[in-house]
C-alpha positions as CSV (number, residue, x, y, z in Angstrom):
1,M,0.1,-57.5,48.1
2,V,2.0,-54.3,47.1
3,S,3.3,-54.2,43.6
4,S,6.8,-53.2,43.0
5,K,8.1,-51.0,40.2
6,D,9.3,-54.2,38.4
7,D,5.6,-55.4,38.1
8,F,4.8,-52.6,35.6
9,P,5.9,-52.4,32.0
10,P,8.3,-49.6,31.2
11,V,5.9,-48.1,28.7
12,L,3.3,-47.5,31.5
13,F,5.9,-45.5,33.5
14,I,6.6,-43.3,30.5
15,I,2.9,-42.6,30.1
16,L,2.4,-41.8,33.8
17,K,5.4,-39.4,33.7
18,E,3.9,-37.6,30.7
19,I,0.5,-37.3,32.4
20,L,2.2,-35.8,35.5
21,V,4.0,-33.2,33.4
22,I,0.9,-32.2,31.4
23,M,-1.5,-32.0,34.3
24,P,0.0,-28.8,35.9
25,A,0.1,-27.1,32.5
26,L,-3.5,-28.0,31.8
27,S,-4.5,-26.8,35.2
28,H,-2.7,-23.5,34.6
29,T,-4.4,-23.0,31.2
30,V,-7.8,-23.7,32.8
31,Q,-7.2,-21.2,35.5
32,L,-6.2,-18.6,33.0
33,R,-9.3,-19.1,31.0
34,Q,-11.5,-18.9,34.1
35,R,-9.9,-15.6,35.1
36,I,-10.6,-14.2,31.6
37,S,-14.2,-15.4,31.7
38,A,-14.7,-13.9,35.1
39,F,-13.6,-10.5,33.9
40,I,-16.0,-10.8,30.9
41,E,-18.9,-12.0,33.0
42,Q,-18.3,-9.1,35.5
43,R,-18.2,-6.6,32.6
44,N,-14.8,-5.5,33.7
45,A,-12.9,-4.6,30.5
46,E,-10.2,-2.5,32.3
47,G,-9.5,-5.4,34.7
48,L,-9.2,-7.8,31.8
49,C,-6.9,-5.5,30.0
50,A,-4.6,-5.0,33.0
51,T,-4.4,-8.8,33.6
52,L,-3.6,-9.5,30.0
53,S,-0.9,-6.8,29.9
54,A,0.8,-8.5,32.9
55,L,1.0,-12.0,31.3
56,R,4.2,-13.6,30.1
57,N,4.5,-14.2,26.4
58,A,3.4,-17.8,26.5
59,D,0.4,-17.1,28.6
60,F,-0.5,-14.1,26.5
61,R,-0.6,-16.3,23.4
62,T,-2.9,-18.7,25.2
63,A,-5.1,-15.9,26.3
64,S,-5.3,-14.4,22.8
65,Q,-6.4,-17.8,21.4
66,Y,-9.1,-18.0,24.0
67,L,-10.3,-14.5,23.4
68,G,-10.6,-15.4,19.7
69,Q,-13.4,-17.9,20.5
70,M,-16.9,-16.5,19.9
71,E,-18.4,-18.5,22.8
72,V,-16.3,-16.6,25.3
73,W,-18.2,-13.4,24.4
74,R,-21.8,-14.7,24.2
75,V,-22.7,-13.6,27.7
76,L,-22.4,-9.9,26.6
77,S,-24.8,-7.7,24.7
78,E,-23.5,-6.1,21.5
79,E,-23.0,-2.7,23.3
80,E,-21.0,-4.5,26.1
81,F,-18.8,-6.3,23.6
82,W,-17.8,-3.1,21.8
83,G,-16.9,-1.7,25.2
84,F,-14.3,-4.5,25.6
85,F,-13.3,-4.2,22.0
86,R,-12.5,-0.5,22.4
87,V,-10.6,-0.9,25.7
88,L,-8.4,-3.7,24.4
89,A,-7.9,-2.2,21.0
90,V,-6.8,1.2,22.4
91,D,-4.4,-0.6,24.7
92,N,-2.7,-2.8,22.1
93,A,-4.3,-2.6,18.6
94,K,-1.6,-4.9,17.1
95,A,-2.4,-7.6,19.6
96,Y,-6.1,-7.5,19.7
97,V,-7.8,-5.9,16.7
98,G,-7.3,-8.8,14.3
99,T,-8.5,-11.3,16.9
100,L,-11.6,-9.3,17.8
101,I,-12.5,-8.6,14.2
102,K,-12.8,-12.4,13.7
103,V,-15.0,-12.5,16.8
104,V,-17.3,-9.8,15.4
105,V,-17.7,-11.8,12.1
106,A,-18.5,-14.9,14.1
107,L,-21.0,-13.1,16.4
108,N,-22.7,-11.6,13.4
109,K,-23.3,-15.1,11.9
110,R,-25.0,-16.1,15.1
111,Q,-27.1,-12.9,15.3
112,K,-27.0,-9.8,13.1
113,L,-25.1,-7.0,14.7
114,A,-26.2,-3.4,14.5
115,F,-22.8,-1.8,14.5
116,D,-24.3,1.3,16.2
117,S,-22.4,1.2,19.5
118,S,-21.0,4.5,20.7
119,D,-17.7,2.7,21.7
120,F,-17.4,1.3,18.1
121,R,-17.9,4.8,16.7
122,S,-15.5,6.4,19.1
123,F,-12.8,3.9,18.4
124,A,-13.3,4.2,14.6
125,Q,-13.4,8.0,14.5
126,E,-10.9,8.9,17.2
127,E,-8.5,6.1,18.0
128,A,-8.2,3.6,15.2
129,T,-5.3,3.8,12.9
130,A,-5.8,3.8,9.1
131,I,-4.7,0.2,9.1
132,D,-7.3,-0.7,11.8
133,R,-10.0,1.0,9.8
134,R,-9.0,-0.7,6.6
135,K,-9.1,-4.1,8.3
136,M,-12.5,-3.4,9.8
137,L,-13.9,-2.2,6.5
138,E,-12.7,-5.3,4.6
139,A,-14.1,-7.6,7.3
140,F,-17.4,-5.8,8.1
141,L,-18.6,-4.4,4.8
142,P,-19.3,-8.0,3.4
143,L,-21.7,-8.4,6.4
144,M,-23.9,-5.6,5.3
145,E,-26.9,-6.9,3.3
146,D,-28.0,-3.7,1.6
147,P,-26.6,-0.3,0.6
148,V,-28.1,1.4,3.6
149,G,-26.1,-0.8,5.9
150,V,-23.0,-0.3,3.8
151,E,-23.3,3.5,3.9
152,R,-24.0,3.6,7.6
153,L,-20.8,1.5,8.2
154,M,-18.8,3.7,5.8
155,A,-20.0,6.8,7.7
156,T,-18.6,5.3,10.9
157,L,-15.3,4.1,9.5
158,F,-14.4,6.9,7.1
159,R,-12.9,10.2,8.1
160,E,-12.8,13.6,6.5
161,E,-9.3,13.0,5.1
162,D,-10.4,9.9,3.2
163,T,-10.9,10.7,-0.5
164,E,-13.7,9.5,-2.8
165,H,-11.2,7.3,-4.6
166,V,-10.6,5.5,-1.3
167,R,-14.3,4.9,-1.0
168,V,-14.5,3.6,-4.6
169,M,-11.6,1.1,-4.0
170,S,-13.3,-0.1,-0.8
171,F,-16.5,-0.9,-2.7
172,F,-14.4,-2.5,-5.4
173,R,-12.4,-4.8,-3.1
174,V,-15.4,-6.0,-1.2
175,G,-17.4,-6.7,-4.3
176,T,-20.8,-7.6,-2.8
177,P,-23.9,-6.5,-4.8
178,A,-24.6,-3.7,-2.2
179,C,-21.1,-2.4,-2.6
180,Y,-21.2,-2.7,-6.4
181,F,-24.4,-0.6,-6.4
182,L,-22.7,2.1,-4.4
183,L,-19.6,1.8,-6.6
184,F,-21.7,2.5,-9.6
185,R,-23.3,5.5,-8.0
186,A,-19.8,6.8,-6.9
187,L,-18.5,6.4,-10.5
188,K,-21.4,8.5,-11.8
189,Q,-19.9,11.4,-9.9
190,M,-16.6,10.8,-11.7
191,D,-18.0,10.4,-15.2
192,A,-15.7,13.2,-16.5
193,D,-12.7,10.9,-15.9
194,L,-13.3,8.3,-18.6
195,S,-9.8,6.8,-18.3
196,Y,-10.4,6.1,-14.6
197,L,-13.8,4.6,-15.3
198,R,-12.2,2.4,-18.0
199,R,-9.5,1.3,-15.6
200,I,-12.1,0.2,-13.0
201,A,-14.0,-1.7,-15.7
202,V,-10.8,-3.5,-16.8
203,E,-10.0,-4.4,-13.1
204,L,-13.5,-5.8,-12.7
205,I,-13.0,-8.1,-15.7
206,R,-9.7,-9.3,-14.1
207,K,-11.6,-10.3,-11.0
208,G,-13.0,-13.1,-13.0
209,D,-16.4,-13.7,-11.3
210,K,-19.7,-13.3,-13.1
211,T,-21.0,-10.4,-11.0
212,S,-17.8,-8.3,-11.5
213,F,-18.0,-9.1,-15.2
214,N,-21.6,-8.0,-15.4
215,L,-20.7,-4.7,-13.7
216,A,-17.9,-4.1,-16.2
217,A,-20.5,-4.6,-19.0
218,I,-22.9,-2.2,-17.2
219,L,-20.1,0.4,-17.0
220,Q,-19.1,-0.1,-20.6
221,R,-22.7,0.6,-21.8
222,Y,-23.7,3.3,-19.4
223,F,-20.5,5.4,-19.7
224,D,-19.8,4.5,-23.4
225,L,-16.3,3.3,-22.6
226,G,-15.7,1.7,-26.0
227,T,-14.1,-1.7,-26.5
228,L,-13.0,-3.6,-23.3
229,P,-10.9,-6.8,-23.1
230,G,-13.8,-9.1,-22.8
231,T,-16.9,-10.4,-24.6
232,F,-20.1,-9.6,-22.7
233,S,-23.3,-11.7,-22.9
234,L,-25.3,-9.3,-20.7
235,Q,-28.2,-7.7,-22.6
236,M,-29.6,-4.4,-21.4
237,P,-32.3,-2.4,-23.3
238,P,-31.8,1.4,-23.1
239,Y,-34.7,1.8,-20.7
240,E,-33.1,-0.5,-18.2
241,L,-29.9,1.5,-18.3
242,S,-31.8,4.7,-17.5
243,R,-33.3,3.0,-14.4
244,L,-30.1,1.5,-13.0
245,D,-29.5,3.9,-10.1
246,Q,-33.2,4.6,-9.3
247,S,-33.4,1.6,-6.9
248,Y,-31.2,-1.1,-5.6
249,D,-33.7,-3.7,-6.9
250,N,-33.5,-2.4,-10.4
251,F,-29.7,-2.6,-10.2
252,L,-29.7,-6.1,-8.8
253,K,-32.0,-7.4,-11.6
254,I,-29.4,-6.5,-14.1
255,L,-26.2,-7.2,-12.1
256,L,-27.3,-10.8,-11.2
257,R,-28.8,-11.6,-14.6
């Protein structure tokens, strides 16, 4: 017996119509993702870039969201990933750099990255805008676990026109122990400008966290900055002050006390 339209409740027809409308859209999205994945698996950065550039706005947004997923890039080595990063970022930094920076952070959580790719260095030194480099510094510096890694990344992302004050503020904003060690060392080269050192110490206090507060106390004692707007509990015998910059371990013992 063949059922007629009247045999089905109206709600069921509404659901069926919605399914029929959604299915082509889902199919299109799946196909787009498959095309993107194919370019990545084939290591064809230029082909991916050309395909993305030809997409309509709605499809481009879908593609960008897909590219922002770390799993999409797991088939690549670090060197291969930076090749894609450079090609896409050079083509349209505004569209890709922010998304790919988030991918870098996610990939680094899965497995520590070396940040030593020639494509990464070339983009940073020759093609990235000042805004691109600032974004990368703020995202990548916290990933560095020691001062050596921080300095290596700074050497890649900084250019000759960047001043020492820019370096200082980069260390200040990131605020990891490794960055604070290098901040302390950089400020030692500026010890003639006590008003600047005092301003940095006050801004550290305003950050409000214990590590920043301890660094402000270290600066106060080491550079004899006088009274600062805060009461410090950190105790440092004179012999510890003299060893502060001799090693990162010595610095950490006091900073994290």
